[in-house]
C-alpha positions as CSV (number, residue, x, y, z in Angstrom):
1,M,-30.2,-55.3,-39.5
2,M,-31.9,-52.2,-38.4
3,S,-32.3,-53.4,-35.0
4,L,-28.6,-54.2,-34.7
5,L,-27.4,-50.6,-35.3
6,P,-28.6,-49.2,-31.9
7,C,-27.0,-52.2,-30.1
8,A,-23.8,-51.7,-32.0
9,G,-23.9,-48.0,-31.0
10,L,-24.6,-48.9,-27.4
11,A,-21.8,-51.4,-27.4
12,N,-19.4,-48.9,-28.8
13,C,-20.5,-46.3,-26.2
14,S,-20.1,-48.7,-23.4
15,Y,-16.7,-49.7,-24.6
16,N,-15.6,-46.0,-24.7
17,S,-17.1,-45.4,-21.3
18,L,-15.2,-48.4,-20.0
19,I,-12.0,-47.0,-21.4
20,M,-12.7,-43.7,-19.9
21,K,-13.4,-45.2,-16.5
22,E,-10.2,-47.2,-16.6
23,K,-8.3,-44.0,-17.3
24,I,-9.9,-42.0,-14.6
25,S,-9.5,-44.9,-12.2
26,A,-5.8,-45.0,-12.8
27,I,-5.6,-41.3,-12.2
28,L,-7.5,-41.6,-8.9
29,K,-5.1,-44.2,-7.6
30,T,-2.2,-41.7,-7.9
31,L,-3.8,-38.9,-6.1
32,P,-2.4,-38.0,-2.6
33,E,-4.4,-37.4,0.6
34,R,-3.0,-33.9,0.7
35,P,-4.3,-30.3,-0.1
36,G,-4.4,-29.2,-3.7
37,V,-6.4,-28.1,-6.7
38,Y,-7.9,-30.4,-9.4
39,L,-8.6,-29.5,-13.0
40,M,-11.1,-31.5,-15.0
41,R,-10.9,-31.5,-18.8
42,D,-13.2,-32.7,-21.6
43,I,-12.4,-34.6,-24.7
44,N,-10.9,-31.5,-26.3
45,G,-8.6,-30.8,-23.4
46,T,-10.7,-27.8,-22.3
47,I,-10.8,-27.1,-18.6
48,I,-14.5,-27.5,-17.6
49,Y,-14.1,-27.4,-13.8
50,V,-11.6,-26.3,-11.2
51,G,-12.0,-27.4,-7.6
52,K,-10.0,-27.3,-4.3
53,A,-9.6,-30.1,-1.8
54,K,-8.2,-30.6,1.7
55,K,-7.5,-34.2,0.6
56,L,-7.3,-34.6,-3.2
57,K,-7.8,-38.3,-3.4
58,R,-10.9,-38.3,-1.3
59,R,-12.5,-35.3,-2.9
60,V,-11.9,-36.1,-6.5
61,S,-12.9,-39.8,-6.0
62,S,-16.3,-38.7,-4.6
63,Y,-17.4,-37.6,-8.1
64,F,-17.3,-41.2,-9.3
65,R,-18.6,-43.1,-6.3
66,H,-22.4,-42.7,-6.8
67,Q,-25.1,-41.1,-9.0
68,H,-25.6,-37.4,-8.4
69,A,-29.0,-35.9,-7.9
70,S,-28.0,-32.7,-9.6
71,P,-28.3,-32.8,-13.5
72,R,-25.5,-30.3,-13.8
73,L,-23.1,-32.5,-11.7
74,R,-24.1,-35.7,-13.7
75,K,-23.4,-33.8,-16.9
76,L,-20.0,-32.7,-15.6
77,V,-19.0,-36.3,-14.6
78,Q,-20.1,-37.5,-18.1
79,L,-17.8,-35.0,-19.8
80,I,-14.7,-35.6,-17.7
81,E,-11.9,-37.2,-19.9
82,D,-8.9,-36.2,-17.9
83,I,-7.9,-34.8,-14.4
84,S,-4.8,-33.1,-13.4
85,T,-3.8,-31.7,-10.0
86,I,-1.7,-29.0,-8.4
87,R,-0.4,-29.9,-5.0
88,T,-0.3,-27.0,-2.5
89,E,1.3,-26.8,1.0
90,T,-1.9,-25.8,2.8
91,E,-5.7,-25.7,2.2
92,A,-5.5,-21.9,2.3
93,E,-3.0,-21.9,-0.7
94,A,-5.4,-24.3,-2.5
95,L,-8.2,-21.8,-2.1
96,I,-6.0,-19.0,-3.6
97,V,-4.8,-21.2,-6.5
98,E,-8.4,-22.3,-7.2
99,A,-9.7,-18.7,-7.4
100,K,-6.9,-17.7,-9.7
101,L,-7.4,-20.6,-12.1
102,I,-11.1,-20.0,-12.3
103,R,-10.7,-16.3,-13.0
104,R,-8.1,-17.2,-15.7
105,Y,-9.9,-20.0,-17.5
106,S,-13.6,-19.4,-16.7
107,P,-14.5,-23.0,-16.7
108,F,-18.1,-23.8,-17.8
109,F,-19.1,-25.6,-14.6
110,N,-17.7,-23.0,-12.2
111,V,-20.3,-20.4,-11.6
112,D,-19.5,-19.0,-8.2
113,L,-16.1,-17.4,-8.7
114,K,-16.3,-16.1,-12.3
115,M,-17.6,-12.8,-11.2
116,N,-15.2,-12.7,-8.2
117,D,-18.1,-11.9,-5.8
118,R,-18.0,-14.7,-3.3
119,Y,-15.1,-13.6,-1.2
120,P,-14.7,-10.6,1.0
121,Y,-12.4,-7.6,0.8
122,V,-10.9,-5.4,3.5
123,K,-11.9,-1.8,2.9
124,I,-9.9,1.2,4.2
125,T,-12.4,4.0,4.0
126,N,-11.7,7.3,2.2
127,E,-11.7,9.7,5.2
128,D,-9.2,11.9,7.0
129,Y,-9.2,9.3,9.7
130,P,-10.0,6.1,7.8
131,R,-11.9,3.1,9.4
132,I,-11.5,-0.6,8.4
133,E,-14.5,-2.5,7.1
134,I,-15.3,-5.9,5.6
135,T,-17.2,-5.8,2.3
136,R,-18.1,-8.1,-0.6
137,R,-18.4,-5.3,-3.1
138,K,-15.4,-3.4,-4.5
139,C,-16.6,0.1,-5.5
140,D,-15.0,3.1,-7.2
141,D,-15.2,5.3,-4.1
142,G,-11.6,6.3,-3.4
143,A,-11.3,3.7,-0.7
144,V,-8.4,1.2,-0.5
145,Y,-9.5,-2.4,-1.1
146,L,-7.4,-5.3,-0.1
147,G,-8.2,-8.9,-1.1
148,P,-10.3,-10.8,-2.0
149,F,-9.7,-13.1,0.9
150,V,-10.7,-16.7,0.2
151,D,-10.2,-18.1,3.6
152,A,-12.5,-16.8,6.3
153,G,-10.2,-18.1,9.1
154,N,-7.4,-16.1,7.6
155,I,-9.3,-12.8,7.5
156,R,-10.5,-13.4,11.1
157,N,-7.0,-13.9,12.3
158,L,-5.8,-10.7,10.6
159,M,-8.7,-8.7,12.1
160,R,-7.8,-9.9,15.6
161,L,-4.2,-9.0,15.1
162,A,-5.2,-5.6,13.7
163,E,-7.6,-4.9,16.6
164,R,-4.9,-5.8,19.2
165,Y,-1.8,-4.3,17.7
166,F,-2.9,-1.8,15.0
167,P,-6.3,-0.5,16.1
168,L,-8.1,2.1,14.0
169,R,-11.2,4.1,15.1
170,V,-14.5,2.3,15.0
171,C,-16.8,5.2,15.8
172,R,-18.4,7.2,12.9
173,S,-18.3,10.5,14.7
174,K,-17.1,13.5,12.7
175,I,-13.6,14.5,13.8
176,V,-12.7,18.2,14.1
177,P,-8.9,18.8,14.0
178,G,-7.6,20.5,17.1
179,K,-10.8,19.8,19.1
180,K,-10.3,17.7,22.1
181,S,-13.1,15.9,23.9
182,R,-13.7,12.8,26.1
183,P,-12.5,9.6,24.3
184,C,-14.9,6.7,23.5
185,V,-14.9,3.5,25.5
186,E,-12.8,1.7,22.8
187,Y,-9.9,4.0,23.6
188,S,-10.1,2.9,27.3
189,L,-10.0,-0.7,26.2
190,G,-6.9,-0.1,24.0
191,H,-8.9,-0.6,20.8
192,S,-8.5,2.9,19.4
193,M,-5.9,5.7,19.1
194,G,-8.3,8.3,20.5
195,A,-8.6,10.1,17.2
196,C,-12.2,11.2,17.9
197,A,-10.9,12.9,21.1
198,G,-7.9,14.6,19.5
199,L,-5.4,12.3,21.2
200,C,-3.4,11.6,18.1
201,S,-2.3,13.6,15.1
202,Q,-3.4,12.9,11.5
203,S,0.2,11.9,10.6
204,E,0.4,9.4,13.4
205,Y,-2.9,8.0,12.4
206,R,-1.9,7.7,8.7
207,E,1.2,5.9,9.8
208,R,-1.0,3.3,11.5
209,V,-3.2,3.1,8.3
210,A,0.0,2.4,6.3
211,D,0.8,-0.5,8.7
212,I,-2.7,-1.9,8.2
213,I,-2.3,-1.8,4.4
214,L,0.9,-3.7,4.6
215,L,-0.5,-6.3,7.0
216,F,-3.6,-7.1,4.9
217,G,-1.7,-6.7,1.7
218,G,0.5,-9.7,2.7
219,K,3.6,-7.5,2.9
220,Q,4.7,-8.7,6.3
221,P,8.5,-8.3,5.8
222,E,8.0,-4.6,4.9
223,L,5.8,-4.1,8.0
224,V,8.3,-5.9,10.2
225,E,11.2,-3.7,9.0
226,R,9.1,-0.6,9.8
227,L,8.3,-1.9,13.3
228,R,12.0,-2.9,13.9
229,E,13.0,0.7,13.1
230,R,10.5,2.1,15.6
231,M,11.6,-0.5,18.2
232,N,15.3,0.5,17.8
233,Q,14.4,4.2,18.0
234,S,12.3,3.6,21.2
235,A,15.2,1.7,22.8
236,K,17.7,4.5,22.0
237,R,15.3,7.0,23.7
238,L,15.2,4.6,26.7
239,E,11.4,4.0,26.0
240,F,11.8,0.3,26.9
241,E,8.1,-0.4,27.5
242,K,7.2,1.0,24.0
243,A,10.1,-1.0,22.5
244,A,8.8,-4.1,24.1
245,R,5.3,-3.5,22.6
246,Y,6.9,-3.2,19.1
247,R,8.9,-6.4,19.8
248,D,5.7,-8.3,20.7
249,T,3.9,-6.9,17.6
250,I,6.8,-8.2,15.4
251,R,6.5,-11.7,16.9
252,A,2.7,-11.7,16.4
253,V,3.1,-10.6,12.7
254,W,5.6,-13.3,12.1
255,R,3.6,-16.0,13.8
256,L,0.6,-15.2,11.7
257,S,2.6,-15.0,8.5
258,R,3.8,-18.6,9.1
259,Q,0.2,-19.6,9.0
260,K,-0.7,-17.6,5.9
261,I,0.0,-18.1,2.3
262,S,2.7,-16.2,0.6
263,S,2.1,-12.6,0.0
264,A,3.1,-13.1,-3.7
265,L,0.1,-15.4,-4.1
266,Q,-2.2,-12.4,-3.7
267,E,-0.9,-11.0,-7.0
268,D,-2.0,-12.2,-10.4
269,L,0.2,-14.9,-11.9
270,D,0.7,-15.2,-15.7
271,N,0.4,-18.5,-17.5
272,E,4.1,-18.8,-18.2
273,T,5.0,-18.6,-14.5
274,W,2.4,-21.4,-13.8
275,K,4.2,-23.5,-16.4
276,V,7.6,-22.9,-14.9
277,L,6.5,-23.7,-11.4
278,H,4.9,-26.9,-12.6
279,R,8.0,-27.8,-14.5
280,V,10.1,-27.4,-11.4
281,Q,7.7,-29.5,-9.4
282,E,7.8,-32.3,-11.9
283,L,11.6,-32.2,-12.3
284,F,12.4,-32.7,-8.7
285,G,9.3,-34.5,-7.4
286,L,8.3,-31.6,-5.1
287,E,5.4,-32.3,-2.8
288,V,4.1,-28.7,-3.4
289,L,4.7,-25.9,-5.9
290,A,7.8,-23.9,-5.2
291,W,6.0,-20.6,-4.5
292,R,9.1,-19.4,-2.6
293,I,12.6,-20.3,-3.5
294,D,15.9,-19.4,-1.6
295,A,19.2,-19.1,-3.5
296,F,22.7,-19.0,-1.7
297,D,26.1,-17.7,-2.7
298,I,29.4,-16.9,-1.0
299,S,31.6,-13.8,-1.8
300,H,35.0,-12.8,-0.5
301,T,38.4,-11.4,-1.7
302,G,41.2,-13.8,-0.9
303,G,39.4,-14.9,2.3
304,H,38.8,-11.4,3.5
305,D,35.3,-9.9,4.3
306,T,33.6,-13.3,3.6
307,Y,29.8,-13.0,3.4
308,G,27.1,-15.6,2.7
309,C,24.0,-14.3,1.0
310,C,20.5,-15.5,0.4
311,V,18.0,-14.1,-2.0
312,V,14.3,-15.1,-2.2
313,F,12.0,-15.4,-5.3
314,E,8.3,-15.6,-4.8
315,Q,6.2,-16.7,-7.7
316,G,9.3,-16.6,-9.9
317,R,10.0,-12.9,-9.0
318,P,12.6,-11.3,-6.7
319,S,11.3,-10.4,-3.2
320,P,14.1,-8.1,-1.9
321,N,12.5,-7.5,1.5
322,L,13.4,-11.2,2.3
323,Y,17.0,-11.0,1.1
324,R,19.6,-11.7,3.9
325,R,23.4,-11.4,4.3
326,F,25.6,-13.1,6.9
327,K,29.1,-12.1,7.9
328,I,30.9,-15.4,8.2
329,R,32.2,-15.9,11.8
330,S,33.6,-19.4,11.6
331,L,36.6,-18.5,9.4
332,A,39.7,-16.5,10.3
333,D,40.4,-13.4,8.2
334,G,42.2,-14.5,5.1
335,E,41.0,-18.1,5.4
336,I,39.4,-19.5,2.3
337,D,36.8,-22.3,2.8
338,D,33.7,-21.8,0.7
339,F,32.2,-25.1,1.9
340,A,32.4,-24.1,5.6
341,A,31.0,-20.6,4.7
342,M,28.1,-22.3,2.9
343,Y,27.4,-24.5,5.9
344,E,27.3,-21.5,8.2
345,T,25.1,-19.4,5.9
346,V,22.5,-22.1,5.4
347,K,22.4,-23.0,9.0
348,R,22.0,-19.4,10.2
349,R,19.3,-18.8,7.6
350,Y,17.1,-21.7,8.5
351,R,17.6,-21.3,12.2
352,H,15.7,-18.1,11.7
353,V,13.0,-20.0,9.8
354,M,12.7,-22.5,12.6
355,D,12.4,-19.6,15.1
356,D,9.4,-18.3,13.2
357,T,11.2,-15.1,12.3
358,E,11.5,-15.8,8.6
359,P,9.1,-17.4,6.1
360,A,9.9,-20.9,4.9
361,P,10.8,-21.8,1.3
362,Q,9.6,-24.8,-0.8
363,L,13.0,-25.1,-2.5
364,A,16.6,-24.0,-2.0
365,V,19.1,-23.5,-4.8
366,I,22.9,-23.6,-3.9
367,D,25.4,-21.9,-6.2
368,G,28.1,-24.5,-6.8
369,G,28.5,-28.2,-7.3
370,P,28.1,-31.3,-5.2
371,G,30.6,-30.1,-2.5
372,Q,28.6,-27.0,-1.7
373,L,25.4,-29.0,-1.9
374,D,26.7,-31.6,0.6
375,Y,27.7,-28.9,3.1
376,A,24.3,-27.2,2.8
377,L,22.6,-30.5,3.3
378,R,24.7,-31.1,6.4
379,A,23.6,-27.7,7.8
380,V,19.9,-28.4,7.6
381,R,20.4,-32.0,8.9
382,D,22.3,-30.6,11.9
383,L,19.4,-28.2,12.6
384,G,16.8,-31.0,12.2
385,Y,15.2,-28.9,9.4
386,D,14.0,-30.2,6.0
387,V,13.7,-28.3,2.7
388,P,14.2,-29.7,-0.8
389,M,17.6,-28.6,-2.2
390,I,19.6,-28.6,-5.4
391,A,22.9,-27.1,-6.7
392,L,23.5,-25.3,-9.9
393,A,27.2,-25.4,-11.3
394,E,27.8,-22.3,-13.5
395,R,30.0,-23.3,-16.4
396,E,28.0,-26.1,-17.8
397,E,24.8,-25.3,-16.0
398,L,24.6,-28.8,-14.4
399,I,22.1,-29.4,-11.7
400,F,23.0,-31.6,-8.8
401,T,20.5,-33.3,-6.5
402,P,20.8,-35.3,-3.3
403,S,19.1,-38.3,-4.8
404,S,21.4,-38.9,-7.8
405,N,25.1,-39.1,-8.4
406,E,24.6,-38.0,-12.0
407,P,23.9,-34.3,-12.6
408,L,20.9,-33.2,-14.5
409,R,21.5,-31.3,-17.8
410,L,18.6,-29.2,-19.0
411,G,18.3,-27.6,-22.4
412,R,19.2,-23.9,-22.5
413,D,15.6,-23.1,-23.5
414,D,14.2,-25.1,-20.5
415,P,12.0,-22.6,-18.5
416,A,13.1,-24.2,-15.1
417,L,16.8,-23.7,-16.0
418,Q,16.1,-20.1,-17.0
419,L,14.4,-19.5,-13.6
420,F,17.4,-21.0,-11.7
421,Q,19.8,-18.9,-13.8
422,R,17.8,-15.8,-12.8
423,L,18.1,-16.8,-9.2
424,R,21.8,-17.6,-9.5
425,D,22.5,-14.3,-11.3
426,E,20.5,-12.3,-8.6
427,V,22.3,-14.0,-5.7
428,H,25.6,-13.4,-7.4
429,R,24.7,-9.6,-7.8
430,Y,23.6,-9.4,-4.2
431,A,26.6,-11.2,-2.8
432,I,29.1,-9.1,-4.8
433,T,27.3,-5.9,-3.8
434,T,27.4,-6.9,-0.1
435,H,31.1,-7.7,-0.3
436,R,32.0,-4.5,-2.2
437,N,30.0,-2.4,0.4
438,A,31.8,-4.2,3.3
439,R,35.2,-3.7,1.6
440,G,34.5,-0.1,0.9
441,K,33.5,0.5,4.5
442,W,36.8,-1.1,5.7
443,M,38.8,1.0,3.2
444,R,37.2,4.1,4.6
445,H,38.2,2.9,8.1
446,S,41.1,4.8,9.7
447,R,43.7,3.3,11.9
448,L,42.8,6.1,14.3
449,D,39.4,4.4,14.8
450,D,41.2,1.5,16.6
451,I,42.8,3.7,19.3
452,P,40.9,3.8,22.5
453,G,39.7,7.2,23.5
454,I,39.6,8.6,20.0
455,G,36.1,9.1,18.7
456,R,35.1,9.6,15.1
457,K,34.9,13.3,15.5
458,K,38.4,13.7,17.0
459,A,39.8,11.3,14.3
460,A,38.2,13.4,11.6
461,E,39.8,16.6,13.1
462,L,43.2,15.0,13.1
463,L,42.9,13.8,9.5
464,V,41.7,17.2,8.3
465,K,44.6,18.9,10.0
466,F,47.4,16.5,9.2
467,G,46.2,14.7,6.1
468,S,46.7,11.0,6.9
469,A,47.4,8.4,9.6
470,K,50.9,7.9,8.2
471,R,51.6,11.6,8.4
472,I,50.3,11.8,12.0
473,A,52.6,8.9,13.0
474,E,55.6,11.0,12.0
475,L,54.7,13.9,14.3
476,S,56.0,14.6,17.7
477,V,54.0,14.6,20.9
478,E,54.2,18.4,21.0
479,E,52.9,18.8,17.5
480,L,49.9,16.6,18.3
481,M,49.2,18.6,21.4
482,T,48.5,21.6,19.2
483,V,45.1,20.1,18.4
484,K,42.5,21.1,20.9
485,G,41.6,18.3,23.4
486,I,44.7,16.3,22.8
487,G,46.9,16.2,25.9
488,R,50.3,14.7,26.4
489,V,49.0,11.3,27.6
490,M,46.5,11.0,24.6
491,A,49.2,12.2,22.2
492,G,51.4,9.4,23.4
493,K,48.7,6.8,23.0
494,I,48.0,8.0,19.4
495,L,51.6,7.8,18.4
496,E,52.1,4.4,20.0
497,G,49.0,3.0,18.3
498,L,50.0,4.3,14.8
499,R,53.6,3.2,15.0
500,K,52.8,-0.4,15.9
């Protein structure tokens, strides 16, 4: 009998091992050949290892194909009881998500990322004329540290962009304010502002440093807005060559941002937001986590001043720099057609995305019911664009999807519904504010502004002197001619315009 006990134990062990292998085998069959992150858990549900993969199925399956030489790896495989995955859009996103999960859960078998010392930072030195450096150590030295950057290709692309369009000084020579000297060879090559030779002011240099911080901090929309403002100012001053350089820089920034991960991914993400994004992915069968979500709404008053608006959430939070508004052109003033307005708004929004001037979302939420959803889907189909899309009807909070005729009703405490409600409320607020501002601008508009030859300054003088357009219309030509600069011909035009 004594000899039977070990055999029974072995049989039981083999049986449990077989069950485990069957479970793991079933999981492996469902994994896609796409980028993502995998989480391995032990019998207690504890995460013991987090990894990334360019192709999830191939990478995760490799753990179970053969015996491993490493004792540590063999022990890991023995302890695996369950595997879950997070699909991402790109391998770069997988790298970011992997790093975040390791820092949050500190799995026993992850040793490289726990101390956060594998990946490099971009350092902006603490000097009057700062330099840019790459370092793997983050010190308390007053410098600005951006990162860490988990993708070497990403940081190389950013550095190339910075060297071409936002060059800082590379020399370590001491700069004496007001002292001019011969510039270094880097200046001749266009790789420096000539700070060492006194060819730029400290304020100009600091503005360039601020651009660099936005670029490496993942805040491309803010950077682009700054560049657009400078481009417009240059064009007004007839500095067309300078304006063209700003235009080229904007295009380069947007091209790179399309290849990069979302800037919001560089911020820490709390556990609750992870759960919400996973819930959304599961509900609608999304291929990737919805890091960036667009929401659309229409606002008007009786068909007047109709605007379509889009707000953007990144990692479950508003990203106001990406908000966009569209004055509807396809409807006559006073014409009410929310479906047509939604069609135009969605089409114009995603035309910009296709032109590489706006970042792409992973999900779009339409305010309304199946009618609004149908017109929004027509818009993307007509463009040849593809984005997962749902609609949220306000009263009963029903969710409509293209794949089902029956609406989805989620519980009021469902975190996915609460996220969509926040999106809907924010796009409501933004649309109403946009419409009110447009209406207020029109209410401040004077009929004098529509008369050719009357500028805003002259219109203001007339209103100050006579009180209102209605009062001016009651005047005679001679009375109007008492205003300096108003002759008989102009007075006649004014009265004719106001009396129509």
